[in-house]
C-alpha positions, 0 to 999 in steps of 0.5 A: 788746432792747438791742444787744450793744454797748449792753448790755455793750460787747462787740463780736463782728464776726469769728470764727475757726475753727481746725481740722486736719479731725479729728473733734475739731476738727469738733466745734467747727464747729457752734458756730462756725457758730451764733455767726457766724449768731446774731451776724450776723458773718463766719466765718474758717476756717483750716487751717495747713499745715506749711512742710516741703514748701516747704522741700523744694521750695526744695531742688529737690524740686518734687513736694512743692510741688505736693502742698502746693498740692493740699492747699490746694485740697482744704482750700478745697473742704472748708471751702466745704462746711462753711461754706456758709450763713454769710458766710465766708473760708477760709485754708490758710496755711503756717507755725508754727500758733500764730504764723500764727493770732495773725497772722490774729487781728491782721490780720482783727480777729478777736474770738473763736477757736473750737477743738476739742480731742482729748485726754481728758487736757486741751488739750496734744493739741488740734489738732497737739500742744502748739501748743494750749497756746500758743493757749489761754494766749496768745490775745489774744482770748477762746477758745471750746473744745469738749472731748472730752466735749461731745456731738456737735451738728449745725449746727442745734442748737448753741445756748446756752440755759443759760450758767454764769458762774463767778467768784472776784471777781478782775479776770479774772472782771470781764473775762469777765462782759461776754461771759457777759452778751453771749451771754445777751443775744444768745440771750435765755437763762438765765444762772447766776452761780456762786461756789465757796467752796473752803475752806468746808464746808456746815454750818459756822458761817460758811458761811451768812454767806459764801454771803450775802456772795458772792451780794451781791457777784455781784449788784453785778457785774451791770447793773441789771435794767432793762438786761438781757433776762434775770434772772440767778440766783446760786449759791454752792457749797462744794468744789473749783472745777473739780469744782463748776463742771463738776458745776453745769453738768451738773446745770443742763444748761448749754450754755456755761461762761464763766470769766476766766483770767489771763496767767501772772505769771512765765512760762508755768508760773506759774499761779494759781487760775482760771488756765489750769491750772483752765481746762484741767481744766474744758475736758478734762472739761466736757460743754459748751463753755468760753469763756475770757477773759483779764483 
C-alpha cells in the first residue's frame, strides 16, 4: 500500500486536541487518540487557562497565582492519564483561547485540530463560548469536530470504517478530497463521494442527465484506480445539502464526513454554499465526526 504522502500529498505529523475537560470535549478524545495511533504521530493536548488570575496576582493577590499553578498541575496529571499509550505532550498555557491555539499550531507544526462541541444549536457553544466560532472559521489547518449527536466511543473503537466525502466541485472541495482519500487509504476503508443537487428533483426531465454528469465529474476528481487501495463509490442526491449529507451519512453508517469550506469572502459574516454556516449545521446534527478543510 502506498504511503499517505505518495497517495495524495497529505502530511499528518502532529495532532492537537483542545479541551475544557467537559464531557463534550472528552467525546473527541478517542478520535484524537485513534488518529495519532493510526498515523503514528504525536498528540498534543491543550487546555487554555484564563489570564484573569495572573492579572490579579500582578495586582498583589498572590493566592490567585497559586491557584492557577495548582490548576496547571491538575490539568497535566489528567492529560497524562487520558493520553497514556500514544506519544504526547500536554500544555496548560494562559491567554486568549483562540490566539493561544493558533500559536501552538504554528509553533509545533500541527496538521490537524480535534475538538468536541457542546451546543445542540451548533458550534458557538463549543469549548468556552463564541471562541469556537473563531477556531472553526479561521483555523489554518483542517478541523475534526465531534458534535453532540455523535454516540460515545471508547479509545479502542474510534475508527473510520466508512467515510463520506461531500463535494460541490469547487476549489474548497478539491482541497478536502486529498484528506478524504488519505483517511480512507490509511484505514483501508470504504469512501463514498456524494454530490447534492440542491435545485433538482428526482423524476424531472434533466435529473438523470445531471446525475450522470455529476458522477462523471466526481470520477475525474479521483486518482486512477491503481493508485488507491480502495474503490470509491459515487452518489448524487437531490435536496437540501445539509440534510442530504447528514441523511446519507446516517443511512450508510458513516464514521466520518469530509467537506471543504471557504474562508469568508468579505468578513466573517459573508458565508456561501459549503461555507462555514453549512458546515456548522452539519456538525451540530451529524451522528459522526466532521472533518472540515479550508480551500
